[in-house]
Each structure stands twice: as C-alpha cells, then as structure tokens.
Steps between C-alpha positions, in 0.01 A plus 500: 500500500368783272375678810843586638808627348784301653762757402297772683455267795875434521563883498235552773649229724851648459357843609279376776506597865497138604329532839212695349465235219505217757209662686314544174554129419325408827186668357545336164575138620323493840822359642722655758815300427628819325569641853783265571746596770803467266328758275418749772673835411753671727519841353832700488455850640495788237507241219242488226344179620783255524309211659811335641377159375776284352523503125445122472176531696392794285548295185308204657214735561502656162477152339208403715334837449524479120344153497218621729429810291493306172250261659292785629488698178426178304245328713389731791503854374261712694484259807649634817465413871484705809726381771383455857567777750782299651666432162458868405685605808782255415505647145546853633779403732667300224489779252621752759790273605404541864215424742226763446421647845159430633395869488570519131305216384147651436673814362701305245197282401311817432782627285518179304131518415501150357134473446454869394346602833675734740432768750566780251217452253189671640173317508194716549226260431235577762193717417604745781857531364370540142267770614782670692730487196223659284488798739880550509726708270889499552762728358832347429792745475774354276504247207839338585540148638292554808225712336437239230490225762245699703277544188509124435400414857226757513367368177500146637310630805240676281593845649470810274827686462707737279878556475680825440871527402725786427670309224391427145493126541508226764813370664595759761870483572550277187345768288678789660860352519645447160871549560745265333530172681188539709392168628337326797711377787259218603480189283209538266354164597418653835486866374166430332140468635451157655189454289667621171815296438701564200654184356695698239720754684795549276742554789516406871484876591314676221569837353263798526332456157422137572353579841287789353371256236406257780293758680347629179398140420338462845302820455380379168405147613306637793337767287623771742573785262142606468510571876818713493515878441856565381695823519286589796652628819345505844521842666286472815304243698239631748277280736139602487403400850121541473490280187797275590664550161830595366478804260808486282603781273699383192656700216538358146778584252296787361477659841129426541397403855222265619394356825467126559292376782598166655408289799856408539835596348804265444829670437737286285755758426818327634786631714754562217322725255613854574862553396718661758758760381792561735543818694825613334618864467463620144304198378283700252809690363623215277477606142482147345230237509432377862232252594390239759530133395119467557442771239755376245569731211508275202553812272848549656763302305762398748745375227857620576363749754659589840240360731460550883281256700409615856392209716571124506163362598287245321441689177858603452600138569309404195553788252872570567615163338266572206640841415860463599606363166331773306597810670839675473557511866285411805561639842287354783455690814443265788387597853441155625561164313232240472519138601471276184390147565667263252245374252688365188192442292352851551524571116452137372218383285256233631587184309237392249488155683388680819231687324385173336466341854318799636246488213456124452558311826211551739590636842864556412446882483331496841780311669784699321334822622461339848876423508599851399245648742629296793867581420429874538226479758674531837826308462720814498304677772712365789811627329384861525363483854704690764636318800437719803820367660711556192842659588663441168582756229244771402515353141272223624212451746550136597732206438272369221496851346877518510525157334259603228696825458832311453346268248366778284806724544712213378293456194537855419871515555544194270370708218796762523806294613735761371311807626514512881451867484165453320395218738565726794252749351220254405485275800252673739591578860146466625336162579347289228123576488549858635420641160337350194705209371537457116560202272843457356621285208834681461399772250519778764853430595600437139367850406691661792821354370472634140762754397241772433327455834598654838343475845507806713431484872578849590178698593365745243534866598307660215384472148610770255396591139767275374517207747554395854741614773580259784598587860866452432479781244519283191311642208359259237317610176220301360255494211223314675401439868276206591356483842450151652398642834189315582154596605300690768418167653382625845267757347203260467204610295651840411426734326128399561310708758302265718246630761317258727258535791460855612708614205821361653796511258665149468848651434460738796383208714803297400737798548762343289477164667248278314340217681211270430342188650648198299613771260155559374261699720539805723272631774286793411498409122212254449487274204845607379720208418869508404696232304880518546437737790721562805709203607401263228831497301706188509887486501634147473194278489230449239341692212304824539228340288447257780448785743258685260290180465478475885416874526224482235355188662472688823357823343235300312433319834433840654255590227340160558465581870330829406261315260421216751418737787330776310747737641612804302847565638787360692832615634752339737471563872766734621641254760519224243682721260746627754569154650569356157737784421684459831561134416628587153739773642637266765563221239647742239749619769632137522570476117806602312303785329408631846846510637598842627815511284294451180342781302282430192175580327343239722507754777310830489625844606425416863714190492207252513499210251191590310517244211585148624313203632726348766318168546464180296285484184286242669417756763364745241311223322335397827422863612335577172282188456194698610425812694422456873183713560629563849786693355270770351264768581208397281237771416152371435281663252234723653155350537259626224258765618147364538 
C-alpha cells in the first residue's frame, strides 16, 4: 500500500466529479458496470454540477471506486484499456447526463483525444509537404493565446515562422489587463489548450497572474521565445503581387523600422485589445488621475479617495468589488446593467483532492474537461434564439428566453431583498444574451449595497476639472475617474494599414463593416488569415480557446493546401464569401443579440452584428476541419522560364 496515500485518496474521492471518475474507471478496469442507470446524472440547471444522484447511491459508488482505485494503484498501475466505439458513445452520454446527438459524436471524440490523436495536430510527413514547408515563411502578429498556438502548430508542421508583438512579453490580454480582480470567465479546465492541460489550477476561474504564468510556461515549453520579436508593432502590410509575398513594415521600441517578407500572414491580435474611451464632453478636462481599466494605473493610490467608475461591463464587474472596501467613496455610472449568471464558486479554490485526481488517475482529466465542455457547448443556445412568432414582452425573444430571464432575475433579486430600488436598476430590460453576460457569485451586488457605494443611472452630461455632471444637473466631485468602457471591438486589425491586390485598402474595402469567410479570409487579400476575426466570438457557448484551435487547424490546412499543390496564393471566392456572410447575418438576426431593440458592442456602427458566431460549436468545428479547394481562388506559381 506504499504506492497510494489513502488519506489523499479519500480527499480526492470527496472532491470528485463522480460521472467523470466513473468514465475513467471504465478505462482502468475494462468494465462498464460503472455506467449503471441508477448512477446516471440528471444535472440541475445553473448548478455547479449537482448530479441529481441520490446520496445513498453516491456513497455506494464511492466505496466501490475506492476499492477499485486501491487495486489499480497496487497491482495494475499503468495498465488501461480503450473501450469499444459503442461503449465510448455510452460513456459520453452518461457523463453528459443526456443522449449525445448523432451529429456531435465525432466532434466530441475528437475533443476527448483519448489516444492523443486528433484533427488539430498537423502531420506534414510526405516529401512533397516537407519540401513545401521548407519554402514557406509565415509571419504571426500577436503573441497572446492564439499567436502562441499558431507558433506551436507551425512548428509541428515544420513551417518557418516568426512572431511579432507590441508588448514586452507573451500573454496578450492577460499581459495587458492587470486591474484588481481580473480573472477569466470560462472555467480554466476548458480555458486552456486541449493539448496542454494544467492539473494544478489554484481556482476554478483563475486570476490574471495565474493565466499569464500559464501562457508563459507554454511559450517556454515549446521554445517559442526565440521566434518572437517583442515590443515590435506592425505598421503596414503590402501584398507584392509579382512575388506573391507580404511585405510587412514593423517598428521596434527604439523607432527603428524593418520589412519582413512572408508567404503568409496570420493575425492573432484579438477583438478586445484597443481600449475605447467614451465620447463625453470635457473628458480631457478632469484634473485628477483618469485611466481605462485595461491600462490600470497602479501608481495611483485609491485609498480613501473619491472614485468614479464609468461603465458596468465585464471589467468593472470584477474590479469594483475589489476596490469598494478601500476607497473613501465609489460612484458607479451605469448606462446599461449587465446580466450576471449565478456561479457561486466563481472565486473558490480547486480542492486539493480534485487536483490529485487530475494528476494521478488516468483519463479523469479528459472526462472532467469533456463534461465541462459539453455543459457549455450548445446547451444554452436555444435559450437565446429568437422565436419569429414571439408576441411577448420586448424584454425577451422567446418563451424559453423569458423563462431564462426570470430565473436569473430572481437570483439577482435574492441578493438584495431589502433594496427593491437597487434591484430595479440592476435587472436589465433587454433579453438575456443580448449583451455579454457575466458571472456572478454575489460580490457585485454586495459591493453595490455598501454604504460608501452609489449607483447612478442618470446620463453623464459632461466632465469638468473637478468631477462629473449628470443630465439632471447634479454635480459630483472626484479624485479619480476609472473608465470601464470596453474596447473598439468592431475595428478589426486597426491601426494596421493593410493593402492587398491592386493596392486595395482592407479597411476601405470593409467600410466600417468587417466581414470574412469563416472569420478568417477575405477576397482580394491572398494568404492573409485572421484568428478571432469577424463573427467568431461566442456568447453563451464554449471557450474562445476552442475557437482558436479550430481556426488555427484550418489556417494550417490552408498552408498545407498551398504546399501540396505547389500554389503560391489563395483567397476565398467572392460568391463563397458573400453567401457565408449572408447565412451568418440571417442567423444572427434570429438571436437575442441581433434583436432590433438591443444595442451592444456586438453590433457595429451600421447596426450589423460583426462579432458573433450564431451557430452551434459543432458547426464551426466541422466547417474548419480542412479547407475546401473549391472555396478558393488558387494561384499557381508561374512555370520556370526555359
């Protein structure tokens, strides 16, 4: 018994997500009796994984699981078995607590990656591909989550590349955003690369320093730093038609410029990286410190200060509770309240026992991730779809959406039973899903009910040297103003100047309405690939890392197509691009965020939803498995002159 610490095992079993452990035990024992009907979970909506299995049955399972694990660690360590395809399908439905639809099976098997093979890892093993890779050089713009991922996949394919980033280190948004309370709003066990799990996340939703350390660690493990030019900003990209190359002008921190030539360019700059300051009269007149949350001034001591916060979006939702107890007074100016989904464990630590299971029990990590992935895959999507025949209140877009609204509104109201005036201000009047929904464990409402905190919903008329004047004429003086006013989300790829075929300017071509085929490619701009491009944002389903992994798989597939065919350039056909965007627009119009009564950063200045993917995750997975050559204009290399 020296091989296993029984005390550690008991802690692990107490912390286990039992359906995931039951699936893992199928691998360890080769038996499928762990999938008993009486142990099948029936999850409770918006709970943190309450399986609905009677306590007596849970205890029975834990006793059997302990005996099986002791036996495995004592006599069978290292031995596992792969279930048949039919058993695997049963296991997926068991862990999900519902029958997995037929169209999702191959998608979910790929995500599980039980035998370490999947569609996302490139294999360029033929002589022709190796020769094509040797002739190719790719520039990646951005060293955040997507840029690092691109570098890893290009390395695996054997393609030469370099990465440039305007920051001094990797991490992208997790390097730039350092405001108090900054953390992820997807569980870390799915907000991480599928091929780089972390079995030691300290919390379920990790803070910015922890996330930055994760991406730094990935950069080190894959030896990416030697490929990255930090503090280097891209100014212009010009397509050299005769040579079929991108000529990219970059400027380093000293102001020195150089030109990089690349066969292809991958932009991995994100959508939320350029802070947006509101257009308020007198904004620059304020005499005290004023800064955006994405450019947090750590040199400004907020202790006992009179602080104004403009905006109640995702960042404010996180930093307000952190500073409320430190400042003298805090006045929050709200234009539109956010929806906060109840997640009681948002700030909780991952139990040591859970980490022990993830580290020591084979396949538990994969099945635990599978369960979390399935729970946020597409289950909430029907609740934000509009019913064309809906004739109910404008606060919802369907009966299901109204029911969802009432459930969340009740959870919000329960946090302030003695403040109906406050509840009236914080429960949104727009449909759930219309704007970005946040995660709520009660700290936001608790902060708003502090004696030194006030919530103002009157519009701001102007900012003066001393403070803020609202439309009702009230004058309030402040020492510090913090802007939680979001980003220029619809201004994709700015401020870079990008000129494609015939010198066409990309931003002029878009004319304030960015579009791309599958969010990645645009006619007239060969070999230019975007990650997190137009219409690839997700609202209530999945993790953005999943989307990036799909996009990078597709982009590397495009490069593979060039290498296989000996072609030098590719761009989407205009009719393919336009038909795709027409489908996206039609689908977005039938979602809560596309409803005419909703305004948000999801829509651009022309009223079009520029950000969001309106379909299921499985649809993006399937669409990005590999490029269809028929979708592209492929330019062959000229024949050599005899």
